[in-house]
Structure formats: structure tokens, C-alpha cells
C-alpha positions as CSV (number, residue, x, y, z in Angstrom):
1,M,111.8,99.9,20.8
2,Q,112.4,96.5,19.1
3,S,115.6,96.0,21.1
4,M,113.7,96.8,24.3
5,K,111.1,94.2,23.4
6,K,113.8,91.6,22.7
7,I,115.5,92.3,26.0
8,F,112.2,92.1,27.9
9,K,111.4,88.8,26.0
10,K,114.8,87.4,26.8
11,I,114.4,88.3,30.5
12,T,110.9,86.7,30.6
13,C,112.2,83.5,29.0
14,K,115.1,83.4,31.4
15,I,112.7,83.8,34.4
16,K,110.4,81.1,33.0
17,G,113.4,78.8,32.4
18,N,114.5,79.3,36.0
19,D,111.1,79.2,37.7
20,I,112.3,76.9,40.5
21,S,115.2,79.3,41.3
22,I,112.7,82.2,41.3
23,R,110.3,80.4,43.6
24,I,113.0,79.4,46.0
25,Y,114.4,83.0,45.9
26,M,110.9,84.6,46.5
27,S,110.2,82.2,49.3
28,F,113.6,83.0,51.0
29,A,113.1,86.7,50.3
30,F,109.6,86.7,51.7
31,V,110.5,84.8,54.9
32,L,113.7,86.8,55.5
33,V,112.1,90.2,54.9
34,L,109.0,89.3,56.9
35,T,111.3,88.1,59.8
36,S,113.2,91.4,59.6
37,L,110.0,93.5,59.7
38,L,108.5,91.5,62.5
39,T,111.7,91.6,64.5
40,G,112.0,95.4,63.9
41,A,108.3,96.0,64.9
42,I,108.6,93.9,68.0
43,F,111.9,95.5,69.0
44,I,110.4,99.0,68.5
45,K,107.4,98.1,70.6
46,I,109.6,96.7,73.4
47,Y,111.9,99.7,73.1
48,E,109.0,102.1,73.5
49,K,107.6,100.2,76.5
50,N,111.0,100.0,78.2
51,Y,111.6,103.7,77.5
52,I,108.3,104.7,79.0
53,R,108.9,102.3,81.9
54,S,112.3,103.8,82.7
55,Y,111.0,107.3,82.3
56,T,108.1,106.5,84.6
57,S,110.6,105.2,87.1
58,L,112.6,108.5,86.8
59,L,109.5,110.6,87.4
60,T,108.4,108.4,90.3
61,K,111.8,109.0,92.0
62,Q,111.5,112.7,91.5
63,G,107.9,112.6,92.8
64,K,109.0,110.7,95.9
65,T,111.7,113.3,96.6
66,I,109.4,116.2,96.2
67,A,106.7,114.5,98.3
68,R,109.2,114.0,101.2
69,R,110.4,117.6,101.0
70,V,106.8,119.0,101.0
71,A,105.9,116.8,104.0
72,K,108.8,118.1,106.0
73,F,108.0,121.7,105.1
74,D,104.4,121.2,106.1
75,N,105.4,119.4,109.4
76,R,107.9,122.1,110.4
77,K,105.8,125.0,109.0
78,R,108.6,126.4,106.9
79,E,106.7,128.2,104.3
80,S,109.7,130.4,103.2
81,Q,111.8,127.3,102.5
82,F,108.9,125.9,100.4
83,Q,108.8,129.1,98.4
84,K,112.5,128.7,97.6
85,Y,111.9,125.0,96.8
86,S,109.1,126.0,94.4
87,V,111.7,127.9,92.4
88,Y,113.7,124.7,92.1
89,I,110.5,122.8,91.0
90,D,109.9,125.4,88.3
91,E,113.4,124.9,87.0
92,I,112.8,121.1,86.8
93,E,109.6,121.8,84.9
94,R,111.4,123.9,82.4
95,A,114.3,121.6,82.0
96,E,112.4,118.4,81.7
97,K,109.2,119.7,80.0
98,T,107.2,118.3,82.9
99,D,104.4,119.9,84.9
100,I,104.7,119.2,88.6
101,W,101.5,119.8,90.6
102,I,101.4,119.7,94.4
103,V,97.8,119.3,95.4
104,S,95.9,118.9,98.7
105,N,93.7,115.9,99.6
106,K,90.5,117.6,100.7
107,K,89.1,114.4,101.9
108,A,91.9,113.9,104.5
109,A,91.3,114.9,108.2
110,A,94.3,117.2,108.0
111,P,94.7,118.2,104.3
112,L,97.9,119.7,103.1
113,S,98.0,123.4,103.7
114,D,97.5,125.6,100.6
115,D,100.8,127.3,101.5
116,Y,102.6,124.1,100.3
117,T,100.6,123.5,97.1
118,N,101.0,125.1,93.7
119,S,97.8,124.0,92.0
120,E,94.1,123.8,92.6
121,I,92.4,120.9,90.9
122,S,88.7,120.5,90.4
123,E,86.7,117.8,88.6
124,D,86.1,120.1,85.8
125,T,89.8,120.6,85.0
126,I,91.1,117.1,85.2
127,T,90.7,114.1,82.9
128,K,89.7,110.6,83.9
129,E,93.2,109.3,83.7
130,M,94.5,112.2,85.9
131,N,91.7,111.6,88.4
132,Y,92.5,107.9,88.4
133,V,96.1,108.3,89.4
134,L,95.2,111.0,92.0
135,D,92.6,108.7,93.6
136,C,95.3,106.0,93.8
137,A,97.7,108.4,95.4
138,Y,95.1,109.6,97.9
139,D,94.7,105.9,98.8
140,G,98.4,105.8,99.6
141,N,99.6,104.2,96.4
142,I,102.0,105.4,93.8
143,A,100.2,105.3,90.4
144,S,101.0,106.0,86.7
145,N,99.1,106.1,83.5
146,T,99.5,107.1,79.9
147,A,96.7,108.5,77.6
148,Y,96.1,110.8,74.7
149,D,95.0,114.2,76.1
150,K,92.8,116.3,73.8
151,V,93.9,119.5,75.7
152,Y,97.6,118.9,75.1
153,G,97.0,117.2,71.8
154,M,99.5,114.4,72.5
155,V,100.2,111.4,74.7
156,I,100.5,112.3,78.4
157,L,102.3,110.4,81.1
158,Y,100.8,110.8,84.6
159,V,102.6,109.9,87.8
160,A,101.1,110.5,91.2
161,V,103.0,110.1,94.5
162,P,101.2,110.5,97.9
163,V,102.3,113.2,100.4
164,R,102.0,111.8,103.9
165,N,101.6,113.8,107.1
166,I,104.7,113.0,109.1
167,S,102.9,113.1,112.5
168,T,99.8,111.1,111.5
169,N,101.0,109.2,108.4
170,E,97.8,110.3,106.7
171,V,97.8,111.1,103.0
172,S,97.4,114.8,103.1
173,G,98.1,115.5,99.5
174,A,99.8,114.3,96.3
175,V,102.5,115.2,93.9
176,L,101.3,114.9,90.3
177,L,103.8,114.8,87.5
178,V,102.4,115.4,84.0
179,S,104.9,114.8,81.3
180,M,104.1,115.3,77.6
181,V,105.6,112.0,76.3
182,D,105.8,113.2,72.7
183,R,108.2,115.9,73.8
184,Q,110.3,113.2,75.5
185,T,110.2,110.9,72.5
186,M,113.4,112.1,70.8
187,G,115.1,109.1,72.1
188,I,112.3,106.9,70.9
189,K,112.4,108.5,67.5
190,E,116.1,108.2,67.2
191,G,115.8,104.6,68.3
192,K,113.1,103.9,65.8
193,S,115.3,105.5,63.1
194,I,118.2,103.3,64.0
195,I,116.1,100.2,64.2
196,S,114.4,101.0,60.9
197,M,117.8,101.5,59.2
198,S,118.9,98.2,60.7
199,V,115.8,96.4,59.4
200,L,116.3,97.8,55.9
201,L,120.0,96.9,55.9
202,S,119.2,93.4,57.2
203,A,116.4,93.0,54.6
204,F,118.9,94.0,51.8
205,I,121.5,91.6,53.1
206,S,118.8,88.9,53.4
207,L,117.9,89.4,49.8
208,I,121.5,88.8,48.7
209,V,121.7,85.8,50.9
210,A,118.4,84.5,49.4
211,V,119.9,84.8,45.9
212,I,123.0,82.8,47.0
213,L,120.9,80.1,48.8
214,S,118.4,79.8,46.0
215,R,121.2,79.2,43.5
216,Y,122.7,76.7,45.9
217,L,119.5,74.8,46.4
218,S,118.3,75.0,42.8
219,R,121.7,73.8,41.3
220,P,121.0,70.1,42.1
221,L,117.5,70.4,40.7
222,E,118.9,71.9,37.5
223,K,121.4,69.0,37.3
224,I,118.6,66.5,37.8
225,G,116.5,68.3,35.2
226,K,119.4,68.1,32.6
227,E,119.8,64.4,33.4
228,I,116.1,63.7,33.0
229,G,116.3,65.6,29.7
230,N,119.2,63.5,28.5
231,I,117.3,60.4,29.4
232,A,114.2,61.7,27.5
233,L,116.5,62.2,24.5
234,G,117.7,58.6,24.7
235,D,121.0,59.0,26.5
236,Y,121.2,56.2,29.0
237,S,124.9,56.5,29.7
238,G,124.3,56.8,33.4
239,I,124.5,59.4,36.2
240,N,127.5,60.3,38.3
241,V,126.2,60.2,41.9
242,K,128.6,62.0,44.3
243,H,126.7,61.7,47.6
244,P,124.4,58.6,47.4
245,E,123.5,58.9,51.1
246,S,121.8,62.3,50.7
247,Q,118.2,62.9,49.5
248,I,119.4,64.3,46.2
249,G,121.8,61.5,46.0
250,R,119.1,58.9,46.5
251,L,117.0,60.6,43.8
252,E,120.0,60.5,41.4
253,T,120.6,56.9,42.3
254,N,117.0,56.1,41.4
255,L,117.5,58.0,38.1
256,D,120.7,56.1,37.4
257,D,118.8,52.8,38.1
258,L,116.0,54.0,35.8
259,S,118.6,54.9,33.1
260,S,120.2,51.4,33.4
261,R,116.8,49.8,33.1
262,L,115.9,51.9,30.1
263,E,119.3,51.0,28.5
264,S,118.5,47.3,29.1
265,A,115.0,47.8,27.7
266,K,116.4,49.6,24.7
267,V,118.9,46.7,24.0
268,E,116.1,44.2,24.6
269,R,113.8,46.1,22.3
270,E,116.4,46.2,19.6
271,S,117.1,42.6,20.1
272,Q,113.4,41.7,19.9
273,E,113.0,43.9,16.8
274,Q,115.9,42.1,15.2
275,L,114.4,38.7,16.2
276,R,111.0,39.8,14.8
277,M,112.6,40.8,11.5
278,D,114.6,37.5,11.4
279,F,111.4,35.7,12.3
280,F,109.4,37.2,9.4
281,A,112.4,36.7,7.1
282,N,112.6,33.0,8.1
283,V,108.9,32.4,7.8
284,S,108.8,34.1,4.4
285,H,111.7,31.9,3.3
286,E,110.2,28.7,4.7
287,L,106.9,29.4,3.0
288,R,108.3,30.7,-0.2
289,T,110.0,27.4,-1.1
290,P,106.9,25.1,-0.9
291,I,104.7,27.8,-2.5
292,T,107.2,28.1,-5.4
293,V,107.2,24.3,-5.7
294,M,103.4,24.2,-5.6
295,R,103.2,26.9,-8.2
296,G,105.6,25.0,-10.5
297,Y,103.5,21.8,-10.1
298,A,100.3,23.7,-10.7
299,E,101.6,25.4,-13.8
300,T,102.9,22.1,-15.1
301,L,99.4,20.6,-14.7
302,N,97.7,23.7,-16.1
303,D,99.9,23.8,-19.2
304,G,99.3,20.1,-20.0
305,V,103.0,19.4,-20.0
306,V,102.4,16.2,-18.1
307,S,99.5,14.0,-19.3
308,E,100.5,10.5,-18.2
309,E,98.3,9.4,-15.3
310,N,101.1,8.0,-13.2
311,M,103.1,11.3,-13.4
312,V,100.0,13.4,-12.7
313,R,99.3,11.3,-9.6
314,E,102.9,11.7,-8.6
315,I,102.7,15.5,-8.9
316,Y,99.5,15.5,-6.9
317,Q,101.3,13.5,-4.2
318,K,104.2,15.9,-4.1
319,M,101.8,18.9,-3.9
320,L,100.0,17.2,-1.0
321,T,103.4,16.6,0.7
322,E,104.2,20.3,0.3
323,C,100.8,21.3,1.7
324,R,101.3,19.1,4.7
325,G,104.7,20.6,5.3
326,M,103.2,24.1,5.2
327,E,100.4,23.0,7.5
328,R,103.0,21.6,10.0
329,L,105.0,24.8,9.8
330,V,101.9,27.0,10.5
331,G,100.8,24.7,13.3
332,D,104.3,24.9,14.9
333,L,104.3,28.6,14.6
334,F,100.8,28.8,16.3
335,I,101.9,26.5,19.2
336,L,105.2,28.5,19.7
337,S,103.2,31.8,19.7
338,K,101.0,30.5,22.4
339,M,103.9,29.1,24.4
340,Q,105.7,32.5,24.3
341,N,102.6,34.5,25.3
342,P,103.0,35.5,29.0
343,D,99.2,35.4,29.4
344,F,98.9,31.8,28.2
345,R,98.4,29.4,31.1
346,I,98.8,25.7,31.0
347,E,96.1,23.8,32.8
348,K,98.0,21.5,35.2
349,E,96.9,18.3,36.9
350,P,98.6,15.3,38.4
351,V,100.2,13.4,35.5
352,S,102.0,10.0,35.5
353,I,105.3,10.1,33.7
354,R,105.1,6.4,33.2
355,Q,101.7,6.8,31.4
356,V,103.0,9.6,29.2
357,F,106.0,7.6,28.0
358,G,103.9,4.5,27.5
359,D,101.9,6.6,25.0
360,V,105.0,8.3,23.5
361,I,107.0,5.1,23.0
362,R,104.1,3.4,21.2
363,S,103.9,6.2,18.7
364,A,107.7,6.5,18.5
365,R,108.1,2.8,17.6
366,E,105.8,3.3,14.6
367,I,108.1,6.2,13.5
368,G,111.2,4.1,14.1
369,K,110.1,1.0,12.1
370,E,111.5,2.3,8.8
371,K,115.0,2.5,10.3
372,N,114.4,-0.5,12.7
373,I,115.1,1.7,15.7
374,A,114.9,-0.1,19.1
375,I,113.3,2.1,21.8
376,T,113.9,1.0,25.4
377,L,112.2,2.4,28.5
378,K,114.0,2.1,31.9
379,V,112.2,3.1,35.1
380,M,114.3,3.2,38.2
381,A,111.4,3.4,40.7
382,D,108.9,1.0,42.4
383,E,106.7,-0.8,39.9
384,E,103.6,0.6,41.6
385,D,104.9,4.2,41.7
386,P,103.2,6.2,38.9
387,C,105.9,9.0,39.2
388,L,103.4,11.8,39.4
389,M,104.1,15.4,38.5
390,L,101.9,18.5,37.9
391,G,101.5,19.2,34.2
392,D,99.6,19.2,31.0
393,Y,99.4,15.6,29.6
394,E,99.2,16.6,25.9
395,R,101.9,19.2,26.1
396,L,104.3,16.8,27.9
397,R,103.6,14.1,25.3
398,Q,104.2,16.7,22.5
399,M,107.6,17.7,24.1
400,F,108.9,14.2,24.6
401,M,107.6,13.2,21.1
402,I,109.6,16.1,19.6
403,I,112.8,14.9,21.3
404,I,112.3,11.2,20.4
405,D,111.3,12.1,16.8
406,N,114.7,14.0,16.5
407,A,116.5,11.0,18.1
408,V,114.9,8.7,15.4
409,K,115.9,11.1,12.6
410,F,119.6,11.3,13.7
411,S,120.0,7.7,14.7
412,N,121.7,5.2,12.4
413,Q,120.0,2.2,10.8
414,D,119.2,-0.5,13.4
415,G,120.1,2.1,16.1
416,E,118.8,2.3,19.7
417,I,117.1,5.0,21.8
418,I,117.1,4.6,25.6
419,V,114.5,6.5,27.7
420,C,115.3,6.5,31.4
421,I,113.0,7.6,34.3
422,E,114.6,7.9,37.7
423,K,113.3,9.1,41.0
424,N,115.6,10.8,43.5
425,D,114.6,14.1,45.1
426,K,113.0,14.9,41.8
427,I,111.8,13.0,38.8
428,E,114.7,12.8,36.3
429,V,114.0,11.9,32.7
430,S,116.6,11.3,29.9
431,I,116.3,10.4,26.2
432,E,119.6,9.2,24.7
433,D,120.4,8.1,21.1
434,F,123.6,6.9,19.6
435,G,123.4,8.6,16.3
436,V,125.4,11.3,14.5
437,G,125.5,13.7,17.4
438,I,125.7,17.5,17.4
439,S,128.9,19.5,17.0
440,K,130.1,21.9,19.7
441,E,129.7,24.8,17.4
442,A,126.0,24.0,16.7
443,L,125.0,23.0,20.2
444,P,124.3,26.6,21.5
445,Y,121.9,27.3,18.6
446,I,119.7,24.2,18.5
447,F,116.9,25.8,20.5
448,E,116.7,28.9,18.3
449,K,113.8,29.5,15.9
450,F,114.3,28.0,12.4
451,Y,117.6,26.6,13.3
452,K,118.0,23.4,11.2
453,S,120.8,21.0,10.8
454,K,122.3,20.8,7.3
455,L,122.3,17.1,7.5
456,K,120.1,15.2,5.1
457,Q,118.2,13.6,8.0
458,N,116.6,17.0,8.8
459,Q,115.5,18.1,5.3
460,K,111.8,18.0,6.2
461,G,112.2,19.8,9.6
462,T,110.7,23.2,10.3
463,G,113.4,24.3,12.7
464,L,110.8,25.0,15.4
465,G,110.5,21.6,17.2
466,L,113.2,22.1,19.8
467,M,112.1,25.7,20.4
468,I,108.6,24.5,21.2
469,A,110.0,21.7,23.5
470,K,112.0,24.3,25.4
471,Q,109.0,26.5,25.9
472,I,106.9,23.5,27.2
473,A,109.7,22.5,29.6
474,L,109.9,26.1,31.0
475,R,106.1,26.1,31.5
476,H,106.6,23.0,33.6
477,G,109.3,24.5,35.8
478,S,112.1,22.6,34.0
479,E,114.8,23.1,31.4
480,I,116.3,20.9,28.8
481,K,119.9,19.9,29.2
482,V,121.9,18.5,26.3
483,Q,125.0,16.4,26.1
484,S,126.3,15.5,22.7
485,E,129.4,14.3,20.9
486,V,129.7,14.0,17.1
487,G,129.6,10.4,16.0
488,K,128.6,9.1,19.4
489,G,125.1,10.4,20.0
490,T,123.0,12.9,22.0
491,K,121.4,12.9,25.4
492,F,118.5,15.2,26.4
493,S,117.7,15.5,30.2
494,F,114.8,16.9,32.1
495,S,114.1,17.4,35.9
496,F,110.6,17.8,37.3
497,E,109.2,18.3,40.8
498,E,107.2,15.3,42.1
499,C,103.6,15.7,43.0
500,T,103.3,14.1,46.4
501,A,100.0,15.6,47.8
502,M,96.7,16.9,46.6
503,E,97.7,20.3,47.9
504,D,100.1,20.5,45.0
505,Y,97.3,20.0,42.6
506,E,95.0,22.5,44.4
């Protein structure tokens, strides 16, 4: 009993696991079996009609022959010959199981003589169908009809043929053939049996074909199901598309494209996760040092180790410097976070590059006083041209200030910084110093978070300045290009679209 339950459960699971194949199979099976049954039923119906039609035609020919013979016997008054012919008619009746009635048309001017009839028909003895075909025959037409006869207890075929008087051409009587169709349906029954067997055989073959076709159609779906399952499990190795021009092939191509995108997203996610971990590690490291220093100074003051006023003031000054450094780091992180947020929008308006650099250079000269740095502005445009672009004044000032601040840091004593603004198809800006320069090895990393040069000039840097400058440039549709050579200096270049009409602003 347990084994039977296990087998039944296994079969049920198999069916549930192949529900698409089962559905396709049932659909095929239903359509094919229904087609076979309908074809068989229609064929049987047509076969029956054709059989009755051909049998009616046969009886009609017999009726015509008998009607002509009877008309001749009546015209020539050959009663003895009719008696002999009656024997022949009786043999036909016995052989073909058909009643042949020769009746007189009492409504005719010269009805068929009773010597040439073999039946008397009254309204009480005939049915409506029999009366109908006789009336048609009396009107000179050949008529036939089929109906269920309660007397015979079966379907009856009636065929009536008019008997015409040869001299007057008047319908003097009629030949009525009454055939019990059920007795003549052996051919129909045999035909139905053959057709039924054919239908059953075709239905059986159709079911086998349905199994084969359902497997053929469901195989690509099973393959796609497995591929989707692999993707769901994190396997993005790709899909082998054999026929990309087919519908299944296009579906597989889309899945392959999805797999590639998911693989890229996975790599990007892992990269972002690594960047996030590095970011937190770097932030922790950058904050730990000043916090440790601050703690050391605070403990020194708290323990009373230092009591001299000058040394206490000096410690306070160092603590203030460390606080400012942490404040600058947190501020840079906040700005960078905003810049990297896709939803953050910079409010742009027409801005004069001349005006921005007028402000930047005034501040930069104050920074460069300690090293006696000369900062020169060169504008290669008409004096009255403001060199307008769409941008955020404060962000542009911040970006250029970061670059010039770095240029001051890494310039030599009594060095020079040249700022150049040039108008061609675009507004080209360059900031060049002639200081220590950047090595080829370090150049690809200068725009990364927390990357700091190991030179003593950059001891107070946060490692976020150039990253912020890069983000501001991107927000203004530009990028920062760098050329540098160790010992000869560094040149940062920008390119901006010029604002030439108010439509640009709107």
C-alpha cells in the first residue's frame, strides 16, 4: 500500500513538474480527437444521405420500368401478360424486400383498369407521407420521401412514379415502391462500422502524434525554464542561442542579454560594495588619527602634565587645527555625497568665466603669498566678451579653487601659475603650474577617493578635493584632462559649451 502511494505521489509530482507538456498534450489530443469525431460523424451523415439517394435512384428506375410496362399492357389490353408480369414483380419484392403497389388514379378521366393494379388504397390505410408522394405522382411528377412508419416500426422509403395512358398521356395510375430502409441498411451499418473503426484508429494515432508534438514543443520551454533557473541561482555565464531569428531564439537572445546585464550589475555591485568598504575604512582611518591626537592633548591637559601657559595655548591651538581638519573632511564628504547623488540637481544660470576667475585668483593670491607664487590670468577673447556658460557660480568657483590650491601646494618657492581662458568652438580653460609634477604611476589614481600624494606638501589634504572637482566638472558637461611630468609641472584642462542665447538658459 505504501509503495502504491509512493508511486502515485511520484507520478503526481512528475505531472505537476511537466504541466506545460501536459497542457500542450491535452490541447493537441482534444483538437485531434474532436476533429476525428466530427469528421467521422459528418462522413457517416454524408454516407447515409448518398446511400439513400442512390437507393432512391435505383427504386425510381425500377418504378419507371414497371410504369411503362403497365401502361403498355393497359393500352393493348393484355391482361394475361400483366398476370405473368405480376409474378416477376412479386419476385422483385421478395428479393429486394420492397413492396410494389400499382394503384389506379380514380380522379383521372380514364383511370387505370383494376385488371392492371395489385392494390386498393384508401385514405384510411395510407400515411401522410405515402399520400404526399401519390398526389405528386397523380400530378405527373416522380416523388420520393422517407419517414418513420408506426405500422412498420421503422424508417420507410416511398417512391411514386406516374403511369400515363399512352393514348391520352393522362396519368391513369401510379407505381408506389415502399422499401423498409432499415432492412436495406446493412451497407450503411457496415459503412458505419468501418468509419467508426477508422475514427478510433485515427484518434489513437492522433494521441501518439500529440505526445510527440507536445514533447517537441515543450522542449524549448523546458530549456528556457532551466536557463531562467540558472539565472535565478546566480549563474550568468550566458545562453547558447542556436536560432536567433526564431521566436524562441529571440526569447533566448533577450535572456542572454538579461544575463549579461545581471553579470555586469553583479560586478558593479561587488565593485560598489568594495568601494563602500574602502570608503568606510578610509573615513575611519582619516578620523581616527585626529581623534587620537585630540584625545592625547585632552588627556595631557586633564592630567596636568603641562601647566605652562604658553604650552597650554599651543596645545589648544593644535587641538583647534585638528578640529578644523576634521570639519574640512566632513564638509568634503558631504559635498562629494551630494555630487554623486543622481537626484541632486545643480541650479544653472549664465555665468561669466572671466568673473569666476577674477574671484578665484583674488583668493588664490592670498593663499600663494606664503610661497610668493605669481598667478597670471590670460584671456584669449575680446575684452568685452564675458565668456558666458551655463553653470553654478559657487560650484565652478569651488572646482577651480581646488585645482589652484593644489597648484599652489605643489609649486616651488617663487613659482608661477598660469590660468588661460581661450574661446574657440567652446570655452577652453587651463590651469598650469611648474612645480613637482605627478608621476605616470600615480596619474590614473589622483581622482580617486582619499588618494593623497606622499609628498610633504600634501600632509594636510583630505584626499577628496580632486574627486569633488571631477564631479562638479561632470555636472557641467565637462571632464578634467591632466598633463604632468615629474619635475616640470602639471596642467589641468577644461572645456565648456558657450551660452550664446537665452534659450540655453531657459
